[in-house]
C-alpha positions in Angstrom: -2.0 31.4 14.5 -4.7 29.8 12.5 -3.1 30.4 9.1 -0.2 28.5 10.1 -2.6 25.7 11.2 -4.4 25.8 7.9 -1.2 25.7 6.1 -0.1 22.8 8.1 -3.2 21.1 7.6 -3.1 21.9 3.8 0.3 20.3 3.4 -0.3 17.0 5.3 -3.3 16.5 3.4 -1.2 17.3 0.4 1.0 14.6 1.5 -1.3 11.9 2.1 -3.1 12.5 -1.4 0.5 12.1 -3.1 1.0 8.6 -1.1 -2.4 7.3 -2.3 -1.9 5.0 -5.0 -3.9 5.4 -8.2 -4.3 2.8 -10.7 -2.4 3.2 -14.3 -4.1 5.0 -16.8 -5.0 3.0 -20.2 -2.0 4.8 -21.4 0.4 3.9 -18.8 -0.7 0.5 -18.8 -0.2 0.2 -22.5 3.2 2.0 -22.3 4.5 -0.2 -19.4 3.2 -3.5 -21.4 4.8 -2.2 -24.6 8.0 -1.8 -22.7 8.0 -5.2 -21.2 7.0 -6.7 -24.8 9.9 -5.2 -26.3 12.4 -5.9 -23.8 15.4 -8.0 -25.5 18.5 -7.3 -23.2 20.5 -10.7 -23.6 21.9 -10.5 -20.0 18.0 -9.7 -18.9 16.3 -12.7 -20.6 16.7 -16.2 -20.0 15.2 -19.7 -21.1 11.8 -20.0 -22.3 9.1 -20.9 -19.8 5.7 -22.1 -21.1 6.8 -20.8 -24.4 7.4 -17.4 -23.2 11.2 -16.1 -22.6 11.6 -15.0 -19.0 13.1 -12.0 -17.8 15.8 -12.3 -14.8 16.3 -10.0 -12.0 18.7 -7.8 -14.5 16.0 -7.5 -16.9 13.4 -6.6 -14.3 15.8 -3.9 -12.9 16.0 -2.5 -16.7 12.4 -2.4 -17.2 11.6 -0.6 -13.9 14.3 2.3 -14.9 12.8 2.2 -18.6 9.1 2.6 -17.2 10.4 5.3 -14.7 12.2 7.4 -17.5 9.4 6.7 -20.2 6.6 8.3 -17.8 8.5 10.5 -15.9 8.1 8.9 -12.3 10.5 9.9 -10.0 10.5 6.7 -7.6 13.7 4.8 -7.3 13.2 1.2 -8.7 13.0 -1.4 -5.9 15.8 -3.5 -4.1 15.8 -6.8 -4.5 14.8 -7.2 -0.8 12.1 -4.6 -1.6 11.0 -6.8 -4.5 10.9 -10.1 -2.4 9.4 -8.7 0.6 6.5 -7.2 -1.7 6.1 -10.6 -3.4 5.6 -12.4 -0.1 3.5 -10.2 1.3 0.7 -9.9 -1.2 -2.7 -10.0 0.1 -5.6 -12.4 -1.0 -9.2 -12.0 -0.3 -11.5 -14.7 0.6 -13.0 -14.3 -2.9 -9.5 -15.0 -4.4 -9.2 -18.0 -2.1 -12.2 -19.3 -3.1 -11.1 -19.1 -6.7 -7.8 -20.7 -6.3 -9.3 -23.8 -4.2 -12.2 -24.3 -6.8 -9.2 -24.1 -9.8 -7.2 -26.5 -7.4 -10.1 -29.0 -6.8 -11.0 -28.8 -10.6 -14.3 -27.2 -10.4 -15.4 -23.9 -12.1 -16.7 -22.8 -8.6 -17.3 -24.2 -5.3 -20.5 -25.8 -4.1 -22.4 -24.1 -1.2 -20.7 -26.7 1.1 -16.9 -26.4 0.1 -17.5 -22.7 -0.2 -18.8 -22.4 3.5 -15.8 -24.9 4.4 -13.0 -22.7 2.9 -14.8 -19.7 4.4 -14.5 -21.3 7.6 -10.6 -21.9 7.2 -10.3 -18.4 6.1 -11.9 -17.0 9.2 -9.6 -18.5 11.5 -6.8 -16.0 10.5 -9.5 -13.4 11.8 -8.4 -10.9 9.1 -10.1 -9.6 5.9 -7.2 -10.4 3.7 -4.2 -13.3 4.3 -0.7 -13.0 3.3 1.0 -15.7 1.2 2.4 -18.0 3.9 -1.1 -18.1 5.2 -2.6 -18.9 2.0 0.0 -21.6 1.5 -1.0 -23.1 5.0 -4.8 -22.9 4.1 -4.2 -24.7 0.9 -2.0 -27.3 2.8 -5.0 -28.0 5.0 -7.2 -28.5 2.1 -4.8 -30.7 0.5 -4.6 -33.0 3.9 -8.6 -33.1 3.8 -8.4 -34.4 0.3 -6.0 -37.5 0.3 -7.0 -38.4 -3.1 -6.0 -35.2 -4.5 -2.2 -35.9 -5.3 -1.8 -32.9 -7.7 0.3 -29.5 -6.6 -1.6 -26.4 -6.2 -1.3 -24.6 -9.3 0.8 -21.8 -8.0 2.1 -20.7 -11.5 -1.4 -20.2 -13.2 -1.6 -16.8 -11.8 0.9 -14.1 -11.2 -0.3 -12.9 -7.7 0.8 -16.8 -6.6 3.4 -17.4 -9.0 5.7 -14.4 -7.9 5.9 -15.3 -4.2 6.2 -18.9 -5.0 9.2 -18.2 -7.0 10.8 -15.9 -4.6 10.3 -18.7 -2.0 11.5 -21.7 -4.2 14.3 -20.0 -6.0 17.8 -18.6 -5.1 17.4 -15.1 -5.0 19.7 -14.4 -7.8 18.3 -16.6 -10.2 14.9 -16.0 -9.9 12.9 -15.6 -13.4 9.7 -13.9 -14.3 7.3 -14.2 -17.2 6.5 -11.1 -18.9 2.9 -11.4 -17.3 4.3 -11.4 -13.8 6.8 -8.7 -14.6 3.9 -6.6 -15.6 2.2 -7.4 -12.4 5.4 -6.7 -10.4 6.1 -3.1 -12.2 2.6 -1.9 -12.3 2.0 -2.9 -8.7 5.1 -0.8 -7.7 4.5 2.3 -9.5 0.7 2.3 -9.4 -0.5 0.7 -6.2 -4.0 0.5 -5.3 
Protein backbone atom coordinates (compact mmCIF):
# COMPACT_ATOMS: atom_id res chain seq x y z
CA UNK A 1 0.00 0.00 0.00
CA UNK A 2 2.75 2.44 0.92
CA UNK A 3 4.75 1.65 -2.20
CA UNK A 4 1.73 2.49 -4.38
CA UNK A 5 1.46 5.88 -2.72
CA UNK A 6 5.20 6.49 -3.10
CA UNK A 7 5.05 5.59 -6.80
CA UNK A 8 1.99 7.79 -7.29
CA UNK A 9 3.71 10.70 -5.52
CA UNK A 10 6.82 10.21 -7.65
CA UNK A 11 4.76 10.22 -10.88
CA UNK A 12 2.87 13.35 -9.88
CA UNK A 13 6.11 15.12 -8.95
CA UNK A 14 7.68 14.10 -12.26
CA UNK A 15 4.63 15.40 -14.15
CA UNK A 16 4.81 18.79 -12.44
CA UNK A 17 8.55 19.06 -12.98
CA UNK A 18 8.03 18.50 -16.71
CA UNK A 19 5.38 21.23 -16.81
CA UNK A 20 7.66 23.82 -15.24
CA UNK A 21 9.18 26.09 -17.79
CA UNK A 22 12.91 26.52 -18.01
CA UNK A 23 14.67 29.31 -19.80
CA UNK A 24 16.41 28.28 -23.02
CA UNK A 25 20.09 27.42 -22.94
CA UNK A 26 22.39 29.70 -24.91
CA UNK A 27 22.57 27.05 -27.65
CA UNK A 28 18.75 26.78 -27.88
CA UNK A 29 18.45 30.56 -27.95
CA UNK A 30 21.06 30.88 -30.71
CA UNK A 31 19.47 28.07 -32.75
CA UNK A 32 16.05 29.73 -32.52
CA UNK A 33 17.49 33.10 -33.45
CA UNK A 34 19.36 31.61 -36.45
CA UNK A 35 16.21 29.86 -37.73
CA UNK A 36 14.31 33.15 -37.54
CA UNK A 37 17.10 35.16 -39.18
CA UNK A 38 17.44 32.64 -42.02
CA UNK A 39 13.71 32.42 -42.71
CA UNK A 40 13.03 33.65 -46.25
CA UNK A 41 9.88 31.91 -47.53
CA UNK A 42 8.18 34.50 -49.82
CA UNK A 43 4.74 33.33 -48.63
CA UNK A 44 5.73 33.79 -45.01
CA UNK A 45 7.27 37.26 -45.21
CA UNK A 46 5.78 40.60 -46.10
CA UNK A 47 6.73 44.21 -46.68
CA UNK A 48 9.34 45.87 -44.54
CA UNK A 49 8.52 47.45 -41.20
CA UNK A 50 11.14 49.82 -39.79
CA UNK A 51 13.75 48.43 -42.19
CA UNK A 52 13.02 44.79 -41.28
CA UNK A 53 11.02 42.30 -43.31
CA UNK A 54 7.98 41.23 -41.32
CA UNK A 55 6.84 37.67 -40.80
CA UNK A 56 3.17 36.86 -41.27
CA UNK A 57 1.20 34.04 -39.61
CA UNK A 58 2.22 31.46 -42.23
CA UNK A 59 5.85 32.30 -41.60
CA UNK A 60 5.34 32.17 -37.84
CA UNK A 61 3.81 28.70 -38.14
CA UNK A 62 6.75 27.56 -40.35
CA UNK A 63 9.24 28.85 -37.79
CA UNK A 64 7.47 27.04 -34.93
CA UNK A 65 7.70 23.78 -36.89
CA UNK A 66 11.38 24.30 -37.82
CA UNK A 67 12.39 25.13 -34.23
CA UNK A 68 10.50 22.10 -32.89
CA UNK A 69 12.12 19.81 -35.48
CA UNK A 70 15.65 21.14 -34.99
CA UNK A 71 15.48 20.83 -31.19
CA UNK A 72 13.35 17.66 -31.00
CA UNK A 73 10.59 19.45 -29.11
CA UNK A 74 7.45 17.35 -28.93
CA UNK A 75 5.05 20.20 -28.40
CA UNK A 76 2.52 21.05 -31.11
CA UNK A 77 2.77 24.55 -32.56
CA UNK A 78 0.08 26.83 -31.13
CA UNK A 79 -3.13 27.61 -32.97
CA UNK A 80 -3.99 31.12 -34.08
CA UNK A 81 -6.36 31.46 -31.11
CA UNK A 82 -3.68 30.28 -28.66
CA UNK A 83 -1.19 32.80 -30.03
CA UNK A 84 -3.70 35.62 -29.81
CA UNK A 85 -4.77 34.69 -26.27
CA UNK A 86 -1.15 34.40 -25.13
CA UNK A 87 -0.26 37.76 -26.66
CA UNK A 88 -3.16 39.54 -25.01
CA UNK A 89 -2.40 37.91 -21.64
CA UNK A 90 1.24 38.92 -21.22
CA UNK A 91 1.85 40.05 -17.64
CA UNK A 92 3.51 43.33 -16.68
CA UNK A 93 5.22 44.07 -13.37
CA UNK A 94 5.31 47.44 -11.64
CA UNK A 95 8.95 47.91 -12.72
CA UNK A 96 8.02 47.31 -16.37
CA UNK A 97 5.06 49.69 -16.16
CA UNK A 98 7.25 52.39 -14.61
CA UNK A 99 9.79 51.92 -17.41
CA UNK A 100 7.05 52.20 -20.07
CA UNK A 101 5.63 55.35 -18.45
CA UNK A 102 9.10 56.94 -18.21
CA UNK A 103 9.68 56.19 -21.89
CA UNK A 104 6.27 57.63 -22.80
CA UNK A 105 6.89 60.81 -20.83
CA UNK A 106 10.37 61.19 -22.30
CA UNK A 107 12.40 60.52 -19.14
CA UNK A 108 15.30 58.15 -18.58
CA UNK A 109 13.60 57.21 -15.31
CA UNK A 110 10.69 58.54 -13.26
CA UNK A 111 11.10 61.03 -10.44
CA UNK A 112 10.15 59.88 -6.97
CA UNK A 113 6.79 61.68 -7.17
CA UNK A 114 5.87 60.28 -10.59
CA UNK A 115 7.02 56.83 -9.52
CA UNK A 116 4.75 56.96 -6.46
CA UNK A 117 1.84 58.11 -8.65
CA UNK A 118 2.35 55.23 -11.10
CA UNK A 119 2.62 52.83 -8.14
CA UNK A 120 -0.69 54.17 -6.80
CA UNK A 121 -2.40 53.63 -10.18
CA UNK A 122 -0.85 50.16 -10.43
CA UNK A 123 -1.99 49.17 -6.92
CA UNK A 124 -5.62 49.86 -7.88
CA UNK A 125 -5.57 46.49 -9.67
CA UNK A 126 -4.68 44.74 -6.38
CA UNK A 127 -2.46 42.15 -8.13
CA UNK A 128 1.30 41.64 -8.34
CA UNK A 129 1.12 41.77 -12.18
CA UNK A 130 -1.34 43.26 -14.65
CA UNK A 131 -2.35 42.15 -18.14
CA UNK A 132 -2.39 44.08 -21.41
CA UNK A 133 -5.93 45.56 -21.14
CA UNK A 134 -5.10 46.77 -17.62
CA UNK A 135 -1.81 48.24 -18.87
CA UNK A 136 -3.71 50.11 -21.59
CA UNK A 137 -6.19 51.38 -19.00
CA UNK A 138 -3.39 52.57 -16.70
CA UNK A 139 -1.62 54.30 -19.60
CA UNK A 140 -4.84 56.01 -20.69
CA UNK A 141 -5.18 57.42 -17.16
CA UNK A 142 -1.67 58.81 -17.46
CA UNK A 143 -2.47 60.22 -20.89
CA UNK A 144 -5.60 61.96 -19.55
CA UNK A 145 -3.55 63.40 -16.68
CA UNK A 146 -1.00 64.84 -19.15
CA UNK A 147 -3.10 66.84 -21.62
CA UNK A 148 0.03 68.54 -23.02
CA UNK A 149 1.34 65.15 -24.09
CA UNK A 150 -0.25 64.43 -27.48
CA UNK A 151 2.01 61.60 -28.64
CA UNK A 152 0.79 58.01 -28.67
CA UNK A 153 2.25 55.57 -26.22
CA UNK A 154 5.20 53.81 -27.94
CA UNK A 155 3.69 50.30 -27.92
CA UNK A 156 5.81 49.14 -30.85
CA UNK A 157 9.17 49.81 -29.17
CA UNK A 158 9.22 46.60 -27.13
CA UNK A 159 8.08 43.13 -28.18
CA UNK A 160 6.08 42.57 -25.01
CA UNK A 161 3.79 45.52 -25.78
CA UNK A 162 4.01 45.40 -29.59
CA UNK A 163 2.63 41.86 -29.93
CA UNK A 164 -0.69 42.41 -28.10
CA UNK A 165 -0.99 45.86 -29.70
CA UNK A 166 -0.70 44.29 -33.16
CA UNK A 167 -3.17 41.51 -32.31
CA UNK A 168 -5.65 44.08 -31.10
CA UNK A 169 -5.24 46.50 -34.00
CA UNK A 170 -5.00 44.10 -36.96
CA UNK A 171 -7.29 41.67 -38.64
CA UNK A 172 -6.08 38.34 -37.23
CA UNK A 173 -5.11 36.82 -40.58
CA UNK A 174 -3.08 39.90 -41.54
CA UNK A 175 -1.05 40.49 -38.40
CA UNK A 176 2.70 40.78 -39.07
CA UNK A 177 5.61 40.60 -36.68
CA UNK A 178 9.23 41.72 -36.78
CA UNK A 179 11.93 39.10 -36.35
CA UNK A 180 12.53 40.24 -32.74
CA UNK A 181 8.83 39.81 -31.97
CA UNK A 182 8.82 36.34 -33.55
CA UNK A 183 11.82 35.42 -31.39
CA UNK A 184 9.95 36.65 -28.29
CA UNK A 185 6.85 34.61 -29.24
CA UNK A 186 8.68 31.37 -30.10
CA UNK A 187 10.99 31.41 -27.08
CA UNK A 188 8.08 32.31 -24.81
CA UNK A 189 6.05 29.38 -26.13
CA UNK A 190 8.68 26.65 -26.16
CA UNK A 191 10.60 27.85 -23.08
CA UNK A 192 8.09 29.50 -20.70
CA UNK A 193 9.42 30.97 -17.48
